N, C-alpha and C positions, 0 to 999 in steps of 0.2 A: 503494499499500500505505499503510496508516493503523498507526501504532503507539499501543497502549495506554498511557494514562497513567502514571507511577508511581503506586502506592495509590490508585486510583480510589474514588470516593464510591459506594458500593453502599446504596441505601436498604436498611436493617434491617441492613446490616452493620458493620464495625469502623470507627471513627472517627479510631482513633489513628493518628497519623505514625509511620514508621519509624524507627529508632534515629537515622541520619544526620540526617533532616528534623527530628527531635525535638532534637538537639543544637545544631543551627543557631537552632531557635525558641527554647530557653531560654537560648542567646548573646544572641541579638535582645532577648528579654524584658528580660535582667539589664543588657546595656549601655545599652539606649535608655532604661529607667529612670534607671540610674547617672548618665547625661548630663543628663538632665531635673532629677534631684535635684542634682546637683553645682550647677546653675545657681541653683536655686530656695532651697538649703538657703546656699549660698554668700553669697546676699542676708541669710537669717535671720542668719548669723554677722558681716557685716561691718554689719548694722543695730545690733549689739550694742555694737562695738568702732570704727567708725569712721564711720558716716553722721552720727550725731550731731556729728562736729567737721565733717565735710566740707560737708553740706548745710543743717545746722540751727547753725552756728556763731554765737556771740554770745547763744545762748538760756542759761537757767541750766542747769547741767549734768544736773539730774534732769528738768527739761521737756523738754531736747533727747533725751534717750534715750526718754522717753514719745512724744514724736513721731515719733522714729525707730521706735519700735516699731508705731506706728499707720501707717505705710508699708509695714511688713511685715504687718499685717492685711489692707491692700487685697489682697494676694495670695492670702490664704485667702479672703475674699468674693469673690473672683473665680472661686474652683474651682468652685464648684457650677456656675455659668453655662458653665465650660468643660466641664463632666461632662454638663449639659443638651445643649448644642451636638453636641459631639463625639459623646455617647452617643446621640443620634437619628441623625447620619451615620453611625455606626457599625453601629448596627442596619439602617440600608437600604443602605448601600454595602460595607459589611464593616469589617474589623478593620485588615488593614494598610494601605490609604490614608492611613487617619486618622492612623496613629500616624508615618506619614513627615512629614505636616502638623504635629504637634504637636512632633516635635522641632526642625524648621526653625522654625517661630514663637518656642520657648524660645530657641534660639540666636542668633538677630537681635537679640531682645529684650535679652539678657543680654550679648552684644557692645556693644551701644549704650550700656547702663548703664555699662561700662568707659571708655566715651568721652566720658561726661557730663560737663559743664562744673560748676565748684562754684558755690555761692550768691555767693561773692565775686566771679564772672566775670561769671556772668549773672543774679543776683539771685534774685528767685522763681520766676522759670522753672526752675530749677534742680531744686528741690524737686516742682513740678508735674510735670516731665518725667519725674523719678525714679519719682514715682506712677503716672503713665501707663504706664512700661515695665514697673512691677513688676504692674498689673494686666493687660498682656498676658502676663507669666510665668506670673498665674494661671489665665488663660484656658486657656494652652497645657498647663500640668500637671493642669488638671482633665480633660483627655481622654487623657491618657497611662497613667495606671496602668490603667485598666479594659481599653484595648485591648491592651496588654502583657501582662497577666494571661490574660486569655481567649486569645490565642493559644495559650499554654501550657496552661490549664485545658481548652480545647475539642480540643486534640489529645493529651493525656495519657490514660493507661491510669486507669482509676478506682482501681486500688490504688497510685498515686503521683500522683494528682491534686493533693493538697495539698502535696507538696513541689515538684512543677512549677510550681504556682501561687505560691509564694512565691518563685521568681527574679526577680519584677517587684518584690516588696517589698525581696527582698536588694540591689537595684539601689540604693535610698534610703539605705543607709547606706554603700555601696560609693561613691555619689557625694559623700555625706559627708565621707568618708575623704579623697576626692581634694581638694575643694573646700578642706576645713580646711586639709590639709597646704600646699596651695598659698598659703593666705593666711598661714600660720603661718611658711612661708618667707621672705614679703614681710616680715614683722614683724621680722625680723632686721636690716632695713635702718633708719638712723637714724630717728627720730619724724617727721622734716620730709621725708624722701623717701617713706617709707611713706605719709604722708597726701596728699603731692601725686601719686606716680603708682604706688607699690607696690601698693597695694590693687586698681588698675586691671587688673594683669597675668592674674589670674586670671578675669576676667568675659570680656577680650579673647581668651583662649585658648579661649572657648566655641565660637567657630567652626570650630577645627579639631577638636573633639570632635564637634560637630553634623554634619559631613561625615563622619565614620566612624560614625556611627550611620545616619545616610540610607542609606550605603552597603550596611552589613549589612541593615537591615530591606528595602532593593528586593530582596532573595535570598531572603526568606521568604515561603512559601507562604500562602494563606488559610487560615484554618478550616474544616475540612471538613463539620463539622455545620451551619457558617453556609451554605456552598457549596447544600447538599441544601435547606435552609429557604428559600432564595432561589430555586432552580429550582422549588418547589413552590408559590411565591406570585407568582402573574400580578400581582395588584393590590399589589405590594410600595410600590411608588411613592407609592400614597394613603394608606400607614400612615402614623402619627404616633407613633411606638415609645413617647416618653415620655408622651403623652397617654393611651396604652394602659397603659403602667405604671402611672400615678396612679390609673385608673380600676378595673383590674383587678387590682394587685398591692400596695396601700396597706400592708397588715400587714407584708409581705415588705421593703417599701421601709424602713418604719418600724424594724425590727428590723435591717436593713443600717445604717441611721444610727446608731443607738442603741447597737449590739453594737462599732462603731468608735470610739466616744467615748475608750475609756482608752488605748488604743494612741496615739492622736493627743495626749491629753493628756501622756504620757510625753514624745513628740517636743517639743510646745511648753514644756513645763515644762525638760525636762534637755536637751534638743538646742537651745534657743534661750536661754531667759530664765536658767538656771543658768550658762550662759557669761558673760553679761552681768554676773550677779551678782557671780561671782568676781571679774571684772575689775575692775567698779567699786567694789567695795569694798578693792580694792588687796591682796588677799589674793596672787594669783598673778599673775604677768607674763602679759599676753596670748599670748605664745608657749607658754609652758608649758600655758596653759588649753587651747589648740588643738591640741596635740600629746596630751593628755589625751583630749579629745575624739575626736580620730582614733583613737586604741586603743580608746574606747568603741564607736566604729564597727565596727572587727574583731570584738569581742566581740558585738555586735549582731549580725553576720550567723551567728556563731556559734550563736547562741540561737535564731535564726530557723529555721535546717536542724534544729536539734535539735526544736523546736516543731512544725514541719510535718511531720517524719518520724513524730513520735508522733501527730499528727492522722491520718495514713494508717493507723495501728495501731488508736488508740482513739476515734477520731471527732474532727470538727473543735469539735464543741460542747462536749465532756469538757474539752480543753485550755484552750481560750479560757477556761471557767468557772475553771479552777483559777488561770489567769493574772492574772484580775480579782481574786481573791480573794488572790492574792499582792499585787497593787497596792496592796490597800487594807492589808493589814497591814505594808507596807514605807514608807507615805507618811510616817509621822512620822520612823521611824529615817533615812530619804534627806535629810530636811529638816534634822535634827540633824548629820548630818555635813557639810552644807553650811556649816552656822552654826559648826563648828570650824574652819574656813579652813585646814587642812594640806593639803600636795599628797597623801597617802596618803587623807586623808579624802574628798578631792573625787573622787579616782580610783575609791573605792569607790562613792561616791555616782552616780558615771554608770555604774558597772557593774549596780547594783543598780536604779537607778531607769531608765536608757535601755535598758542592754542586755537584762537579765532580764525587766523588766516588757514593755517593748513589743516583745520577742522573743516572749514566750508571751501577748501580748494582740494581737498583729499577725501573726506567722507564719502562722498557718490561716487568717487572717481571709478572704484573697482567695478560697481554695478554699469557705470556708463562706458568702460571698454570691453565690458563682457559681453554688452548689446551690440559692439561695433563688429563681433566676428561670429563665424558659424561654428557650430560645434567641432567639426574636423579640425579647424586650427586655433581654436578659442586659447588653448594653452600657450600656443606658441605667439598669438598674437598679445595676449594681454601680458606676458612674461616680459618679452622681448621690448613692448613699448614702455610698459613701466619701467624696466631696468636701464633704458636708454635716457629714460627722462631721470631716473635718478642719477645717472652718470653726469649728464649735461647739466643736470639742476643742482645736484647738491654734492657731487664727488670731489669738484674741485674748488667751490664756494668758500670752503674756508682758507684755502691757498690764495683764491684771488683776492677775497676781502682784507685779508692781511697785507698783501701786497697794496691795495687800494689805501688803505689807513695811513701807509708808511707815505705814498705818493701824494695824499691828500694831506699831509702834515700833521696827521693824528684826527683830522675832522671825518666823519663817518658820510658826509654827502654823497660821494662816490659809491659808496656801498648800497645808499638807498635808492640811487639811479639805476645799479644793476638789478635790483629787485625790482624794479619798476619794468626794466626792459624784458625781462623774463616773465613777469606776469602778462604783460602785453602780449607775448607770443602765445600764452596759454589763451587767452582772452580770444585772439584771432582765431586759432584753431576750434574753438568752442563755436564763435558764431558760424564756421564753416561747415558744422556737422548736423545731426536730425536726432532728436530724441527718441527712442524707440523702448520708453520705459514702461508703454503699455500694452508691448506684444508678448504672447507667451512665449515660452522657452522654444517649441519647435519651429515657431515663426521667424525666430532669430536666424533659422538655417537659410531664409530667402535673400531678398535684395539687400545689399549692403547699406549701412548706414551713414552714407555721405549723400547729402543732398541739402535743399534749401533748408533753413530753419523752419521749425514746426511754428504755426500759427496760433496753436493751443495744444497742450500738452495732451489734455485728456480727450477731446474730441477727435483730433486728427489721429493719437493712437488706436482709439476705437474703431476709425475708419480702416486704419491700417491691417487692423488684427482682422477685420471682416473679408479685407482684400487679397492679404497674403498667405499663402497655404506654403507649409513647410515642405 
């Protein structure tokens, strides 16, 4: 006697998971991404306050911080490579298996960073090994976000797809909070102990978090829409999803990259560079800066929830457009707050520049880019698009911003101009896109999402739902 599987895949039927399975998927999406970004952002924070003294000791202080941020950029350069590799595999083999591999890869690399000897102990090999491990971190995180987001995206009801997709993005500030608080706790040690072993503890703890994330992800089922596509495609092993993406969906990919620049710029500036700026200017103590950044992570999650919920009501494109306009208006005020150098001003700058701007330029982004691509190339499209945006928008931002401060004689007006330019590029991309928030998951395998702007999210999408067949 055979037993029917729970929530079977029925061609033409519902693709949404049951409530219990959906809760498990959302928790897996959130936790796995939190672990990945705990490791990735922990490095970014340590690069600003530790690595210049541990791995690049003996250099001029300004040069040391520039080189330290250079190693940070290596991880961002590697992220598109990870998006390409794991996106390709995810579109061929499925979302779940790839997500277990990315967490394992990230956890091992981060733990090894925590055990790495200093330049005083092994000389030039210390920074070389640091860069190599950062490279592995970048490749791992490059395949993480797309798969975590898609498991939620492809199993959610269309009425809550924006909110469900945002759980992967909420994991990033959650991981930032955890990593920042861990590093902040270590800064209470005497300076000598902190530089000798204190900063290593949060990295070594990655091994524990890695085990937890893998356990949770092994209990999550594969995306139903992917299962059906795979069952229909007898020649799937001969497919090259990335090649298909570049050949058949170049405009959608370009929009995915450009529309993500603003949110990534907010992360690079306010999540990494601003922390280092406050510490290097000796305005605030490292522990105080890190605690304020952790508080900013909490408010970022709140803003992501608000923005993603609004995107389910108003449409992804509309919320993202207003988010980018807000970023452009806030660029100069946020930089002015940083220049003030007080605790209150820094906290307000983090709230406006990181929480509010990133929440509304990134919260609905996952569902927006997921709706740009059909299932057959969705992992590749979302991963490559997002990771290219992260490299261009955040990877070199701390390095460039540091150089602009020097060029501007200590003033931050040039940094504000850089932020406005990147937000403007995102805004142009969004104005060229079409909102598909109202379409069912099957219908997203129809015509591409590049067209004239929608006149009304709800009315036009309802019309498209009736007209477009998967």
